[in-house]
Phi, psi and omega in degrees: 000324182293336182262009189298337181261013185245029183301327184268003180286141182274094182294334183298330181297330179265007179081012181262122188276352185251150173251189181239020177259121181284128182240163176303327178297323177297316180297316181297312181298320180295319180295313180297315183295316179297318180297315181292320179295320178296319179298312182288330177294319178292330178270355182058045176235171181257139174276122182242121178230155181291150177272349182243172180094177181286147180299324182294339182256357190294324184259006187299313183295318179295322179292319178297320178295317179295316179296321178298323178292323178296319179299320185279321187243355180088173179286171178296339182265022186300330180254023186293143168202147179207178184295338182273344182236352179236130182237134171268109190245129181243130177214133181055037177080359180251135182248135175214161179266139180235123176224099180279158174239141181247135178234145180201153178254139177242129182283091184224070191288145175244146177303137181218171178295141181289342176294125193306316187257012182279139178242006182286142180291150174284145176292330178213137184293351176273351181279158177266333183232152175284170180303325182289334182246021183301329181295340181289348177292346177270002179257144181308139184281353176285126184299129180096345179268131182247013180283157179284151182282161171284153181299124178085004182232174179247008178234165183269196183278355179300128183303318179297321181290326175298315181295321179301315179293320180298317180292326178301314182280333173298321178298322180293332182266357185290152188294328186291333177291318178297324177295320179299318179296319179296319179297316179297320179300316181289331175291321181281340181230068185295339182271355181288145179286133179293145179262117184283345181255106184297337180291343181265000180290132180286113180232126179252104188301323180297321179294321179298311183295320182290324178296316181294328181296343181274354172287161173275117182245145168213165188227140179231137172260111187280185184288357174261003179080015182262137180268124182242143178262138177231151179203147173236161171296137180295122180294348176269003179261164180289138176113167181289153178266123179291135183290333183262180177240161180243160172229143183240027182265007179092003176222169182287163179278073184235072176291151176301156178308143181298338180290337182264072181284146172281163181302330181268352180081154176283136179249135183239131181236156172231140182226151179237081180275344181240197183285155172259153178237155172296156186285308183196166170257126181259128182249146168245122190228134171287152182301342179281348179108355179282128179279121181275319182200163179215145177217150177264124175261122189279321188239332183194153173268061180290144183296330177295323176294320180295315179299317180296320180298313180299312182298317181292318182297325182266016176257001179283160180302141176072002177282140179252124182302131181287152177278344185209142176242124178252123185209137186290348177239034182293340177298320177285319181296319180297321178295323177294318180297315182290334186262002183213121181294346177300331182262029182297343177303332183267005186300326181255021178250124175291143183227112180226165175267142178298156190302314184299310182293325181295322182281330190247342187241345186254136185292128179294343179270359179276101189301312183299315181297313183294330184269335189242342188240003176289135180298339186293337181278001178244089185299335179293344179271353184251163179286177190297325181267008176060030179250355181202191187248135181285321184254152175273094183274358177264011184298328183296320180295322180292318178293325179298320179294323178293320179292000000 
């Protein structure tokens, strides 16, 4: 508090390496350090970190060791149960315990290597490839093309691919993108004074281009021989996915009807000029709100991946298999379980869709879903008079919003 008015003082002149302005890096380091110290205190061991090197790398080895232990043995809450997530249920004179688990995916993508099946970390989050696949940056960024790039570019000598890259960066420099950034800035800083001079707005072109590169882009050559760029928000990025697409070619996204094909046919291309992101973080949550496990899905929230995740998470020591799995796409997951003996682990696990998604997202005409995945056919999930729900199966959505 005594130093609160000295933010602009040059502490370095006095040989003091610290300032008094709190930054996000301070918060991050404090969180990591507190977590590791708490972990080692419970284990009665010492936290050892190097005295040299960059601060950002100092806790990396200790964090990797802790994460590896979680993968092998589960979180500290692996045996959790409480009155909000565990029910003693009696029917026909027989009593049993019921503890459902809720799973949901949150689109919270992290930069990853562009090689589809690679899981290696990037050396820097601004890179497109990990160290093992660094050589792929010399290959054309158009998907399916294996030609070498031109010097200083990310595309090859193919004329269409040249135009695709040019349009990608033209989009990054267009005025409406700068306006979007300004609008977002003002939403995040509502108390900031508006700048009446647009030339004075802080715009970092590299950040704009890199941000745009994380959208899903594709290109079409229409029946007039014109190459058009299309893009959607990346489903692996944070935020809602817009249902429509945009075009930045100066005209509306009004391609001719698909029935009016040109003699050569419409050609569709996809290119990856920027970074790729992981698809989503998948959570397993008890109805009380305690997170049981988390996994990163790199390419898709496929129901087979979800089933594998659930089975693996509950295979760690001291884990108790749940009596019920709540998942917004359980109609697909249940069909996979019933149709393949590989998933026999789920034979005694109830599988229903949470109430909100079942009422608002699932087709009333889908016979299998209506007959097998409605929560109403599982009386253990309802209160004693069958007029409401015993467990909070919408907990995952609430936690997703917090994350």
